[in-house]
C-alpha positions in Angstrom: -14.3 -16.3 2.0 -13.6 -18.3 5.1 -11.8 -15.4 6.7 -14.7 -13.1 6.1 -17.1 -15.6 7.6 -15.0 -15.9 10.7 -14.8 -12.1 11.2 -18.5 -11.8 10.7 -19.2 -14.5 13.3 -17.4 -12.3 15.8 -19.4 -9.2 14.6 -16.3 -7.6 13.0 -17.7 -5.2 10.4 -16.2 -5.5 6.9 -16.6 -2.7 4.5 -17.6 -4.3 1.2 -15.6 -2.2 -1.2 -13.3 0.7 -0.7 -12.6 3.6 -3.0 -9.3 5.3 -3.3 -8.9 9.0 -2.5 -9.6 11.1 -5.7 -6.7 12.4 -7.7 -7.8 16.0 -7.0 -7.8 15.3 -3.3 -4.4 13.7 -3.4 -2.9 16.5 -5.4 -4.5 19.1 -3.0 -3.1 17.3 0.0 0.3 17.1 -1.7 0.3 20.8 -2.5 -0.5 21.6 1.2 2.2 19.3 2.6 5.0 19.3 0.0 7.0 21.8 2.0 7.0 19.3 4.9 7.3 16.0 3.0 9.7 17.0 0.1 7.7 14.7 -2.2 7.8 15.4 -5.9 4.4 14.1 -7.1 4.1 12.0 -10.3 0.5 12.8 -11.2 0.4 10.4 -14.1 1.6 7.5 -12.0 -0.8 8.4 -9.2 -3.7 8.6 -11.7 -2.9 5.1 -13.0 -2.8 3.7 -9.5 -6.2 5.3 -8.6 -7.8 4.0 -11.7 -6.5 0.5 -10.9 -7.9 0.7 -7.4 -11.3 1.6 -8.8 -11.5 -1.6 -10.9 -13.1 -4.8 -9.7 -10.3 -7.3 -10.5 -9.6 -11.0 -9.7 -7.2 -9.6 -7.1 -9.9 -8.0 -4.9 -10.3 -9.9 -1.7 -10.5 -9.4 2.1 -7.5 -7.2 3.1 -6.4 -5.6 6.4 -5.3 -2.2 5.1 -2.8 -1.6 7.9 -0.5 -4.7 8.0 2.5 -3.5 10.0 4.6 -4.9 12.8 2.6 -3.1 15.5 -0.6 -4.8 14.3 0.9 -8.3 14.7 0.1 -10.5 17.7 2.4 -13.5 17.3 1.7 -14.5 13.7 -1.8 -13.0 13.6 -2.9 -9.6 12.4 -5.0 -7.7 14.9 -6.7 -4.3 14.8 -9.3 -5.3 12.2 -11.5 -2.2 12.1 -9.9 -1.4 8.7 -10.6 -4.8 7.1 -12.5 -4.5 3.8 -12.8 -6.0 0.4 -10.3 -4.3 -2.0 -7.3 -5.0 -4.1 -4.8 -7.2 -2.3 -2.1 -5.0 -3.7 -2.8 -2.5 -0.9 -1.7 -4.9 1.8 1.1 -6.4 -0.3 2.6 -3.0 -1.2 2.4 -2.0 2.5 4.2 -5.2 3.5 6.9 -4.9 0.8 7.5 -1.3 1.9 7.4 -2.1 5.7 10.0 -4.8 5.2 11.9 -2.9 2.5 11.6 -6.0 0.2 13.8 -5.4 -3.0 11.6 -5.3 -6.1 13.7 -8.1 -7.6 12.2 -10.4 -4.9 8.6 -9.4 -5.3 7.7 -11.9 -8.1 8.8 -14.9 -6.0 6.9 -13.6 -2.9 3.8 -13.0 -5.1 4.0 -16.6 -6.6 4.1 -17.9 -3.0 1.2 -15.7 -2.0 -0.9 -16.8 -5.0 0.0 -20.5 -4.4 -1.2 -20.1 -0.8 -4.5 -18.7 -2.1 -4.8 -21.8 -4.2 -4.0 -20.3 -7.6 -1.8 -22.7 -9.6 -3.0 -22.2 -13.2 -1.0 -19.6 -15.1 0.9 -18.8 -11.9 3.8 -17.0 -13.5 1.5 -14.8 -15.6 -0.7 -14.0 -12.7 2.3 -13.2 -10.4 3.7 -10.9 -13.1 0.3 -9.1 -13.5 0.0 -8.8 -9.7 3.5 -7.5 -9.5 2.7 -4.7 -11.9 -0.4 -3.9 -9.9 1.5 -3.9 -6.6 4.1 -1.6 -8.2 1.4 0.9 -9.2 -0.5 0.6 -5.9 2.7 1.0 -3.9 3.0 4.5 -5.3 -0.5 5.4 -4.2 0.1 3.9 -0.7 3.4 5.7 -0.3 2.0 9.1 -1.4 -0.9 8.6 1.0 1.4 7.7 3.8 3.9 10.5 3.2 1.3 13.2 2.8 -0.7 11.9 5.7 2.4 12.0 7.9 2.4 15.8 7.7 -0.5 15.8 10.2 1.7 14.0 12.6 4.6 15.5 14.4 7.7 15.2 12.3 9.9 13.2 14.6 13.2 11.6 13.5 11.3 8.3 13.1 8.6 9.8 10.8 11.3 11.6 8.7 13.3 8.3 8.4 10.1 6.4 7.4 9.3 9.1 4.8 12.8 8.9 3.4 12.5 5.1 3.1 9.2 5.4 1.3 10.5 8.1 -1.1 13.5 5.9 -1.8 11.3 3.0 -2.7 8.9 4.9 -5.0 11.0 7.4 -6.8 13.8 6.8 -9.3 17.3 7.7 -8.1 17.5 10.9 -10.1 14.4 12.3 -8.3 15.6 11.7 -4.8 17.1 15.1 -4.0 14.6 16.0 -1.3 14.7 18.6 1.4 13.7 17.3 4.9 12.8 19.4 7.9 14.5 18.6 11.2 12.2 17.5 13.9 
């Protein structure tokens, strides 16, 4: 793609294809950190997300892998050492979670995204398929973020971020979570 060519011209390394953490690894990390994170793991949902991320799909492209406010310089993403070819759902899930985008709005945003990428044929079907992918991938991303946060100091900000991620990935009846004070 044009973006990959530009990055390579500036000698920015791009990992060709990423692989998700294994289910066993994610379950092990969850078990070690559950007392800190309060996350009740849905292994079936996590397994589905990992399997999806292992597939080579039409939605694999150059992604950033850490698109957040602190990596923006004006309207440009910086901090490109995590750039790679992988499922765009990784970046889209992270953006939807970062900006707390209601799920009811995802399809419209995804249609816009696909249109910008030049996809016009079967736009609604592809947006719906991508939405289902992003929903699954969002669970993987959130679990990875939440369990990874246990290695960081649990400040009020980290606890608030974890609460927001949990609220986005778990149904209401599963949200009774114990949080440790910082």
